[in-house]
Structure formats: structure tokens, C-alpha cells
C-alpha positions, 0 to 999 in steps of 0.5 A: 124884785131886785137890781142886779135880780139876773143873779138872782134868777139864778138863784131863783131855779134851787127854790123853784126845783125845792117846790115842784119835788114836793108833786112827788119826793118823800124825803121826810120823816114818820112822826107823832107829837113827843108826849110830855106832861103837856100833851098827849096825842091821842089817835082822834088828833085831839088831847087828852088832857083837853090842853087846846092844843092844835097838831097839824101833820105837813109833808115838809121837813123845815131845812133850816129855822134860821130866816137868815137862810131860808128859802121853802115853804116848810122853814117859811111857814115855821118861821112865819108864824114865830115871828112879825115882820114891818109889814104883812097881810091879812087873808085873802088881801095882796096889800100890805099892812103894818105890823111891827111898823106902825104905819107905811113908809115915808118914801122920799122924792127920789125914791130911795129912801124910806123912812119906817116908824116902829112899834114899841113895848116889844120885846124877844123870846129870850126877853131882849128889848125889840127897837131900831137898833135891832131890827138894823141888826136883823137886816143886816143880818140877813143881807151880810150872812150870805144864806138862800135869801139873802139876794132879796135884801142886798141886791137893792139895799145900800144901808139901813140904819136905826135913825132914832130909837123906834124909828127904820130909815134904809136907803135903796141902791136903786128906786124899786116901788114894790120894796115894802113888799119884800120886808113882809117876806117871812124871813125878813123879821127881826131876831134876838140880836143877843142870840144872833151874830153877824157874819157869813155862813153863822145860821143857827139851822135848830132854833128860833128866838122872835117876837112871834106869838109862838116860842119854840119849844121843842124842835125834833127831825119829826116833829115841833112842839110851839108854846104861846109866848107869854110876853107877846105884844099883840092879841094872844092865839086863841089856842094853847099851842101848836104840835106838828108833826112831818110825815113821810109822804102825802099819804101818809099824811092822807091817811093821818087826816082821815084816821084823826091823827092830827085836826089840821092837814095843809101841804102836800097833797096829791090831787085824787087825795085832795079830790078824795078828802074834798068829797070827804067834806061833802059828806060831812066828815071834815072840813076843807078849806080853799085860798086862792094861790099866787103860784103860777104854772105856765109854758116857756117858748124858747125863740132861739130854736126853731121852729119856735122862731116863727111868731106863727108857731108860737101864735099856733100853741097859744091858741092850742091850749086848752085850760079848763082840759088840762084844769079837768084832766091834770088837776081835777079842778082844782085851780083856776085856768090862768090868761095873765103871766100876773095871777089875778090875785092883782088888780092889775091881771088882765085875761087877754090870753083868752081874749086874744087865742081862746082855748082849745081853738085849733082851726086858728092853731093849723091856720097859723102852722100853715102859713108858718109853711107847715102841712101833714106831709112837713109838721112842725115837730116840737120837744115839750120837757118838764122836770121828772119831779113832777107827775102833775106836769107828766100828766100836763104835757101829755095832755097837751100831746094827745091834743096836738095828736089827735086836733091837730091833722098831723101838722102839729107834732108834739114829743114829749120829753123828761129828765131830772129836776137838777139837771132840768133847772141846769139846762134850762137857761143853756136854751137846751128845750123849745117847751118848758114847763113850769110853776113860779111860787113868788118870792114878794106879792107884786106884780113886779115879781110876775114881769121882771124875773120873766121880761128882763134881759141885761144883755141882749138884741132882737137878732140874738135875743137875750144873752144874760138875764131873766129871760135867758134863765127862765129858758125863753131868751127873749129880748125886748128894749120897750119892755125893759123901758116899760120895767124900769118906769114901773119899779120907779113910780109910787102912784100905783094908778100909773104902774097898773096902765105899765102893767097893762102895756108890759102885758100886751107886748107879753100877748103879741111876743107870746114868750111865755103862755099861763097855764093855771093859776093854783088853789090851796088846800088845807083840811081841819076835823070837824069842831075846828075853827078859824083855819086859815091861809094868808097869800104868801101860801102860809097856814095861820096857826094863831088863828085856830082854835078847837 
């Protein structure tokens, strides 16, 4: 994803912690949309004036609306809907499409220079014209203001320059085939150069002035109002505006939707609440909309801790995993079993773990442990850790322990342990945990983002494992010179078929070495009242506001 990825990976955990906390931490303020002359919200989620506005409920309180400092779903979803990017995605498709760009980039032969033609006739919410200089300003600001996501471009981009009124040229530090996908990141959007400043820490958390179909009309602690931007260059929204209600907890969001106080509920509901709302949708009470997510859940195996330093033990754990059982007991079938660290949303993904290890292959797991010298009298004892903020991980860990206790004839003993999230993410890179259960939320949609941060190692050896690098940060301490070479190769080539072959080789190596075990791939759930239509998610888990109507 980036050139000095390993420094990035350390910072990356801040994002993961925030997302994991969504499962259980309630840190938001209760909301109802502030009434005014134009909009009042009734108990059934419809506006009394019938003005066509949509009320969206969520538990995610935005930390900031400044795209140069935003790195959480709660903030990014709002920025996404008030902005445009050079490139974007269509629902159900991970291939980028031009948005403010008029074509895909022209790439130099050495893979370093990207030349991008830009759309004309676009203005910011404050009336400032959009052009290449404005885009240059916005990218430089994203890098130089040093916000949470700044590494996405600062580690990759050498320079950015307006080489024409509507032509942008970006030079990279090193070839990176997935770079256009970075330009679809919601935070890499143009902002008005008359409103914002460049400078470290120069952020404006409570405002937003971009080019998107909505402009920020009101930003409160518990609600936001987005109004139509009448000068928008593209197709106008199908609704008359958006009211966002921020609920204090999943329970409040659940109840607000069930009572009709909101039109659409998205993020974050607990699995049992989702199950209940799905049952209501089946009876026709409301609508349930699902989409394949690019978020993956996985197990980290620390190759520097005994007995996981033995490949037979890692193979035994891989054989023990019963993904359908986890999906049923832990997730109420609200996910898909995952058999590669690259999710199935990408055509390079191959279900190799299913082919080689299967699910709940207990006899093979016992054989591998026996071959490694373990028995009922001398069992393999391994700790399984997870951050305490995640009830889903807690149930998954307990389910795995139950499998070991009941199916492994005493040859394997798993001990479940947990610790507060901040400590967990601090200690995992130190090698504290033999096994850890985690989520991965991608920064950008390319298979590279599921490979490089997990497997690459800047400094290490086969004997000592990874000392500095992505795999060290992730807690597996995996080192493979072959993998390092394959990662570099796929980043340098532009040909999709060549990259696909390289990703196949990478997945095969992971299958043999088992530094990680893929568990499940999330599904996204949105619930909408009857009569609300065109509710869709894009592949980056963002709800698309402008299509919704009622």
C-alpha cells in the first residue's frame, strides 16, 4: 500500500482498535434531529411536512469532518457523502471508476508518474472553482498536515503538481500498481483552498467544504443535517436532504428503528439485533439489505512462541478450525467462511485453506500434534488472546476452546485470555501472544492491502523471524525472503493477469507456512423502513446517501 509500510502498520492499529470497539463500547450521544422550519421528524421517521428528507440512524459519532485527519468509519461515511474523489466505486464492484477524473491515470513506463485528466465545470460548496491547482492543494494538505491517514500518501507520493488547468501529475517514490485505489480513499477528496490551510495540525474538525452532492448545514454533538448542493456538477440526489441521528448504543439504534423514528439504520448493531431485524424483514415489517464486505477476521499464529514454532502445530490449528460452526454459533450466519487472507470480493482470492485443511478436521489435527510429539499425557498448551472490547471475539475464542476440549482427546489445550484493547494492540507487536483473534478493515480496495501489511518484513531472518515490518506489527513475526520478493513484484507490474499469478503464489506460500488462518468475511447489514428505496452500500462499507428516496 505504501513504500514505508512498516511505520504505517504500527499506526494502522489505531484504526483497528476503533473498529473493534464498535462491537461493544457505547461512547456516543443520543440524538433526535434538531427541528427547524424546513424539517421536523415524527415518530414514524417521516417528515411531517413531507419534504422528502431521509433520516439515518447510526451509533457512530464522527471524531472529525476534516478529511486530512479522518480515519474512522463514522467520520469517513459522512465525508464520503459530502465529497467527490478522483476515483470511486460502484456498489458490488471493486474496480475503480473515474469521478472527478475523466479517465484512468496514464502511467509512465517506469511506473512512477501518474497523469490524470480532471473534470471541468466543478465548484466547491463555497463557490470556489475546482481545478488541478485545487486538487494539488488538497493532496499536499492531506500529506503535510500529518493527520491520522496521512501515511497513505506521504509514504508513497514523491510530488504532486498541476501540469495544466485540468491535468494533475503525481510522481511516486517507488512503483506501486495499486496506487489508483488509494485515490479512491474518501479522505483524498478535494477541499476548498479558500477555506482550508496547509500546515501540520491545521485541521477543521467541525466543518466541511468539498464538491459533493451534499453540503454541511448543521453539525451538532448528536445530529447532522446535510442539505442538497444546488450547484453540484453531477446528478442531483434523489432525496431532499439527509438528517443523521447519532444514537448512544446499538440498543438505542435498534429501538429507534423498530419504532420508526429513523428511515435507515446502519452501523452498528449486534448480531442478535441483526437477527431480530432480519426476522422482521421476512414478515414484511421493514427491509433488510445485505452486501458482501471487504472486512476479514483472522487468527494470528506467533511463530516465535512454542509450540507454534513447529509447523505441525500450526497445521493442527488450521485443521481444527470449523468455520461453518463459528458462523452459526458466533455470528448467526451473518458472515461467510473465509479460506484465504484475500477476501472473495477480489478475483485473485483462492479458497486454498478449504482445499487443504477443511473445517473441523479433528483426526488430521490430532495426527499433526502426535507427529510433533504431543499426547494426552503431554498436551500442546496454547493461549488464545483477544481484545476485551469484542464480544464476538470472546465467543469465537470460547467456541474454539470447546472444540479443543471435546474433539481433540486431550492432545490440545487452548486457554482463552483477554486484555483491554489499548494494551492488546501495544503488546501484540512485542510477541506477547501465541494466538490472537483480529479484524482487518482495508484502507483501500486492492489485494495488496491484505498481503503486504501481514507478510512483508523489512528486517529479519528465517531463524529469528521478523524483527521490523508488517508481520512483526501483526504479531506473527513471519519472515520469508520469497514472500518479500513476490510482494515487491506484484507492486511493480501493471498487468492484471501477471499480478493475479503472483497473488496465487503468495496465497500458496501462506497455506504452507500458516502465519495466519482466515476465519470469516463480514457481511454488511442495512435496515430500511417500507417505502424507502435505493438503499445501497459501496465496497468500502459506506452507505450511499444520494440514491435513497421514499
